[in-house]
C-alpha distance (Angstrom), angle and dihedral (degrees) to the residues before:
residue distance angle dihedral
M1 . . .
G2 3.78 . .
H3 3.81 90.9 .
L4 3.80 93.1 58.6
R5 3.81 96.7 81.8
G6 3.77 109.8 140.8
L7 3.80 95.3 10.0
I8 3.80 95.4 108.5
L9 3.79 102.0 88.6
L10 3.79 108.3 -170.3
G11 3.79 124.5 -172.9
S12 3.78 86.8 164.1
L13 3.79 115.3 -65.9
A14 3.80 103.0 15.6
L15 3.79 96.0 99.0
L16 3.78 99.9 127.4
G17 3.78 99.8 15.5
A18 3.79 97.1 134.0
C19 3.79 98.6 40.7
A20 3.79 108.0 32.5
D21 3.78 139.2 62.7
P22 3.82 107.4 -85.2
G23 3.81 89.1 -130.5
P24 3.80 125.6 -163.0
E25 3.78 121.6 0.4
P26 3.81 120.5 -100.7
A27 3.78 114.0 -85.9
E28 3.78 115.9 -91.8
L29 3.77 116.0 -115.8
T30 3.78 109.9 -95.9
K31 3.78 123.9 -131.5
F32 3.78 114.9 -117.6
K33 3.79 142.2 157.5
P34 3.83 108.9 -100.8
A35 3.79 116.3 -129.0
M36 3.81 93.1 -159.4
K37 3.79 141.9 20.9
L38 3.79 119.4 -108.9
S39 3.79 118.1 -162.0
V40 3.80 136.3 173.3
A41 3.80 108.1 -113.5
W42 3.81 89.8 -173.2
K43 3.78 141.8 -34.1
S44 3.77 133.4 -151.6
S45 3.82 132.7 -160.9
I46 3.79 114.9 -120.8
G47 3.81 105.6 165.1
E48 3.79 129.6 -92.7
S49 3.80 121.1 -68.9
P50 3.81 106.5 -171.2
R51 3.81 96.2 155.2
Y52 3.79 104.3 35.5
E53 3.79 136.5 44.4
F54 3.80 118.4 -126.4
S55 3.77 130.5 -174.6
P56 3.80 128.6 -170.1
A57 3.79 123.1 -110.4
I58 3.80 121.0 -140.5
W59 3.80 123.9 -142.0
E60 3.82 126.8 166.4
G61 3.80 90.8 -17.2
D62 3.81 95.9 -53.6
Y63 3.81 128.4 105.6
F64 3.79 127.5 -126.2
V65 3.81 113.5 -158.3
A66 3.78 136.3 173.6
G67 3.79 140.5 -178.1
E68 3.78 139.9 -162.1
E69 3.79 93.8 -92.9
G70 3.78 90.2 70.0
E71 3.77 106.2 -104.4
L72 3.80 122.0 134.7
I73 3.79 113.7 -164.5
R74 3.78 136.0 -172.7
L75 3.80 113.7 -151.6
D76 3.77 129.1 -166.1
G77 3.79 105.1 -111.9
A78 3.78 95.8 -141.4
K79 3.80 101.3 53.5
G80 3.80 105.2 5.3
K81 3.81 94.5 -116.1
V82 3.79 117.6 157.1
V83 3.81 111.4 -103.4
W84 3.79 93.0 180.0
R85 3.78 139.2 -18.1
V86 3.81 124.7 -152.5
D87 3.81 127.1 -167.5
T88 3.80 104.7 -145.3
K89 3.83 90.0 -167.3
T90 3.79 92.3 -134.7
D91 3.81 137.4 85.6
L92 3.78 106.5 -96.9
S93 3.80 123.8 -144.6
G94 3.81 107.2 167.6
G95 3.77 137.7 39.1
V96 2.86 172.7 -48.4
G97 3.81 111.8 -105.8
A98 3.80 123.3 163.7
G99 3.80 136.3 -178.9
D100 3.80 144.3 101.7
G101 3.81 89.3 41.9
L102 3.82 93.7 -55.9
V103 3.79 135.0 113.4
L104 3.82 111.6 -159.6
V105 3.82 136.0 -164.1
G106 3.80 133.2 166.4
S107 3.78 132.9 -145.6
R108 3.79 139.7 -139.9
R109 3.80 88.5 -110.2
G110 3.79 92.4 57.2
E111 3.79 98.1 -101.3
L112 3.78 119.4 145.9
L113 3.80 112.5 -154.9
A114 3.80 124.2 -163.7
F115 3.81 125.2 -163.1
D116 3.77 133.0 175.5
P117 3.83 119.8 -117.4
A118 3.82 89.2 -95.6
G119 3.82 90.9 60.4
K120 3.80 97.2 -105.3
A121 3.82 116.0 141.3
R122 3.80 112.2 -112.1
W123 3.79 105.0 176.5
Q124 3.81 144.4 -31.2
V125 3.82 130.4 -149.6
Q126 3.78 135.3 -174.6
L127 3.81 117.0 -124.0
S128 3.80 132.3 -169.5
S129 3.85 98.2 -95.0
E130 3.79 144.0 -15.8
V131 3.78 119.5 -40.7
L132 3.82 110.0 -123.9
N133 3.81 100.8 175.1
A134 3.76 142.5 45.6
P135 3.82 111.0 -84.0
A136 3.80 117.2 -123.8
V137 3.79 126.4 -139.3
A138 3.80 129.7 -165.7
R139 3.81 138.4 146.7
G140 3.78 92.1 7.7
I141 3.81 94.9 -53.8
V142 3.81 127.6 108.8
V143 3.80 113.0 -150.1
V144 3.80 115.8 -160.5
R145 3.79 132.4 174.7
T146 3.79 124.4 -152.7
G147 3.79 132.9 -155.7
D148 3.81 92.7 -100.1
G149 3.82 88.8 62.3
R150 3.80 97.3 -106.0
I151 3.79 119.0 141.8
T152 3.79 115.5 -153.6
G153 3.79 130.1 -167.9
L154 3.82 115.0 -150.6
D155 3.79 133.2 -175.2
A156 3.81 106.3 -104.6
K157 3.81 91.2 -143.6
D158 3.79 98.3 62.7
G159 3.82 109.8 -6.3
S160 3.80 94.4 -108.2
R161 3.78 114.0 157.5
K162 3.82 116.4 -103.1
W163 3.82 101.0 170.0
E164 3.81 144.4 -18.4
Y165 3.79 133.4 -152.1
V166 3.82 115.5 -154.3
P167 3.84 116.1 -165.9
T168 3.79 129.6 -163.4
L169 3.81 109.6 -117.2
P170 3.82 130.1 -158.4
P171 3.85 119.2 -116.4
L172 3.79 94.9 -101.1
V173 3.81 123.8 44.0
L174 3.78 138.3 170.0
R175 3.78 116.9 -109.0
V176 3.78 96.2 -139.4
P177 3.80 132.9 124.6
A178 3.80 108.7 -80.8
G179 3.75 112.7 158.5
V180 3.77 137.9 158.8
T181 3.78 134.8 -83.5
V182 3.81 119.2 -146.6
R183 3.79 117.3 -158.7
D184 3.81 120.7 171.7
D185 3.81 105.7 -48.8
L186 3.83 97.5 -17.6
V187 3.82 135.8 87.2
F188 3.82 117.7 -153.2
A189 3.80 124.4 -164.5
G190 3.80 138.3 164.6
F191 3.79 124.3 -142.8
P192 3.79 144.4 -163.4
G193 3.78 110.7 -79.9
G194 3.80 91.7 44.9
K195 3.82 98.9 -81.0
M196 3.79 127.5 141.7
I197 3.80 125.9 -169.6
A198 3.78 141.7 -170.8
L199 3.82 119.9 -145.4
R200 3.79 131.5 -172.7
L201 3.80 106.9 -107.3
A202 3.79 95.0 -142.8
T203 3.81 98.1 48.9
G204 3.82 109.4 13.2
T205 3.81 89.3 -122.1
L206 3.80 113.8 159.2
L207 3.81 110.1 -112.9
W208 3.80 97.3 178.5
E209 3.81 144.0 -21.7
T210 3.79 125.0 -152.8
A211 3.81 140.4 168.9
V212 3.80 119.0 -107.1
A213 3.82 87.9 177.8
E214 3.80 138.2 1.6
P215 3.83 119.3 -132.5
K216 3.80 112.2 -113.8
G217 3.78 134.9 -175.5
E218 3.80 139.6 55.5
T219 3.81 101.9 -91.5
E220 3.79 128.5 58.6
L221 3.79 89.4 -116.5
E222 3.80 92.0 54.4
R223 3.80 89.9 47.6
V224 3.80 95.6 56.6
A225 3.81 104.4 120.7
D226 3.79 104.5 157.4
V227 3.78 124.6 170.0
V228 3.81 107.9 -121.6
G229 3.78 133.9 -157.6
D230 3.79 125.2 6.5
P231 3.81 119.5 -49.5
V232 3.81 114.3 -104.8
V233 3.81 116.5 -130.7
Q234 3.80 122.9 -165.2
D235 3.79 139.0 137.4
G236 3.78 94.5 4.0
Q237 3.81 94.9 -50.7
V238 3.78 133.0 104.2
C239 3.80 116.4 -156.9
A240 3.80 135.1 -174.4
A241 3.80 142.9 168.9
A242 3.79 129.5 -131.1
Y243 3.77 134.1 -157.5
Q244 3.83 111.9 -111.6
G245 3.79 88.6 1.5
R246 3.80 138.3 62.9
I247 3.73 147.9 -60.0
G248 3.77 108.5 -116.5
C249 3.80 138.4 -178.5
F250 3.80 121.5 -154.7
D251 3.78 138.3 -176.4
E252 3.80 107.1 -89.3
Q253 3.81 95.6 -136.1
R254 3.81 102.3 35.2
G255 3.81 105.7 26.1
T256 3.81 92.6 -130.3
L257 3.80 116.8 151.7
T258 3.82 117.9 -101.2
W259 3.80 97.4 176.1
A260 3.80 141.3 -30.6
R261 3.80 137.5 -169.1
N262 3.78 131.7 -169.0
A263 3.80 112.4 -98.1
S264 3.80 141.8 138.7
S265 3.76 121.8 -145.1
T266 3.79 138.6 154.5
A267 3.80 96.8 -169.0
G268 3.82 109.0 61.4
L269 3.80 129.5 -131.6
A270 3.79 140.3 -57.0
S271 3.78 119.6 -162.9
D272 3.76 149.8 -177.9
A273 3.80 133.6 -176.1
G274 3.81 93.8 -70.9
A275 3.81 109.5 25.0
F276 3.78 150.7 28.8
Y277 3.79 121.4 -135.2
Y278 3.79 124.9 -156.5
V279 3.80 141.1 162.0
D280 3.80 117.9 -130.4
D281 3.80 127.3 -146.8
A282 3.80 92.5 -90.3
G283 3.80 92.8 55.3
T284 3.80 95.2 -104.0
I285 3.80 114.7 145.0
H286 3.80 115.2 -139.1
A287 3.78 134.6 -166.6
V288 3.81 117.4 -161.5
D289 3.78 131.4 -177.3
R290 3.77 111.8 -95.9
A291 3.80 95.1 -142.1
S292 3.80 99.7 46.2
G293 3.81 109.9 10.7
A294 3.82 91.3 -120.4
S295 3.79 115.8 152.7
L296 3.81 115.0 -99.3
W297 3.81 99.3 176.0
K298 3.78 143.3 -33.5
Q299 3.79 131.7 -149.9
E300 3.82 120.6 -154.4
I301 3.81 104.0 175.5
L302 3.84 93.4 104.1
A303 3.80 95.5 55.4
R304 3.82 113.9 161.6
R305 3.82 93.1 -2.4
S306 3.84 92.6 123.1
V307 3.78 91.1 -113.2
G308 3.80 115.4 -156.7
A309 3.77 131.5 -139.2
P310 3.82 115.5 -52.0
G311 3.78 124.0 -116.7
R312 3.79 126.8 -161.5
V313 3.80 114.1 -139.7
G314 3.79 116.1 176.4
S315 3.81 108.4 -60.3
Y316 3.79 93.5 -9.4
V317 3.80 143.5 79.5
I318 3.80 112.7 -144.0
V319 3.81 130.2 -166.0
G320 3.79 135.8 172.4
D321 3.80 128.2 -142.4
F322 3.81 141.3 -153.3
E323 3.81 93.8 -85.2
G324 3.79 95.9 52.9
Y325 3.79 98.0 -101.4
L326 3.79 121.1 141.6
H327 3.81 114.7 -148.4
V328 3.80 122.9 -160.2
F329 3.81 121.6 -155.4
D330 3.78 131.3 -173.8
R331 3.80 105.8 -109.7
E332 3.82 92.7 -144.6
D333 3.81 98.7 61.8
G334 3.83 106.6 -2.3
H335 3.80 99.3 -116.4
L336 3.81 117.4 150.5
V337 3.81 112.2 -103.7
G338 3.80 104.7 163.8
R339 3.80 146.9 11.2
I340 3.80 136.1 -174.2
D341 3.81 133.5 179.5
T342 3.80 122.8 -132.7
D343 3.82 127.2 178.4
D344 3.83 101.0 -37.1
G345 3.80 91.1 -107.5
P346 3.82 125.9 118.5
I347 3.79 118.4 -83.7
T348 3.79 110.9 -153.6
A349 3.82 101.7 150.0
A350 3.78 118.7 87.7
P351 3.82 117.1 -104.0
V352 3.81 110.9 -109.9
A353 3.80 121.6 -137.6
V354 3.81 114.8 -129.8
G355 3.79 97.3 175.4
E356 3.77 137.9 -21.5
G357 3.78 93.2 -72.3
R358 3.81 105.5 29.5
F359 3.79 139.0 59.4
I360 3.80 137.7 174.7
V361 3.77 129.6 -140.9
Q362 3.81 134.2 -177.7
T363 3.81 119.4 -143.2
R364 3.79 129.8 -152.4
E365 3.81 88.3 -119.3
G366 3.77 87.9 68.2
H367 3.78 108.3 -100.8
L368 3.77 133.9 122.3
Y369 3.80 113.2 -148.5
A370 3.78 127.5 -163.1
I371 3.81 106.7 -156.8
T372 3.79 124.0 -165.8
I373 3.80 121.9 -151.8
R374 3.79 117.3 -149.8
């Protein structure tokens, strides 16, 4: 099975879709009494993204969005009107990142393209393989991760290479979004095989490496234990989730384990001051205590609906599913309080809060929705 690297294509639950019994049908949507009104403030067409997951970047109240077909668009945050639209003339696969006066997207061919907030091209560099995640930028350094696992630090002024971290990967890996998190002078990233690292932002020097999960099982498929999503950093801890493994929290500076609990997720974590939220492989949504990892609640009504990454918006946890529905849960006890339909396409990216009563979400069908909560 050593030649199967990259052939597991996971939106959330599609791990064995081509080689296993499809199993039970997705759960039917339950009837309930909504506790709030959800409405579409505006929506904008971006272009379909069936193979890659994109999320919008926010800068000075506007939204920068991209899709596989190669367009990069700046939208007015208030009404969703197009400020400018750029044809990058390449098939995009990762983005959008924004910061330090740059807007960044990556391509299937491994190109990283940088624009200024007015849509003018700044620079372009060739990397080792396709870019699957949104680049990060801080302190004059662009940090980008490619599909072969490499993390590269580039000078934000001209894209020149400052450093590169090259990991050793197992034979079989998940093809899911797993990017980097930059906090102060450190870069955090999780890897296939259950590892997580911290690098110095300025030099790329390895500060520490630790295990979020340990591969188990006899076959390569059973031993897949990849860290998914972007690590979450808060209050001196860095935390991450792994497929067929654990959720773990570690000391930000030393990498020592604070706590861990068995879990399996392909969608990463959302968080607030008191809890983490994640979706397991069966579509169950969990809330766990941030300090100890103890279970706070779980919600099973979306079983097998290919639930996407969770987003925390005010007092709510919000997820999308394979039919384009957005489901809103009370973050205190997990009961369903709202639901809204979008464009019938899968929603795998996490909803992004843009205020206490509004969030945005990008669908695979190629639309960006601004949803208001009342």
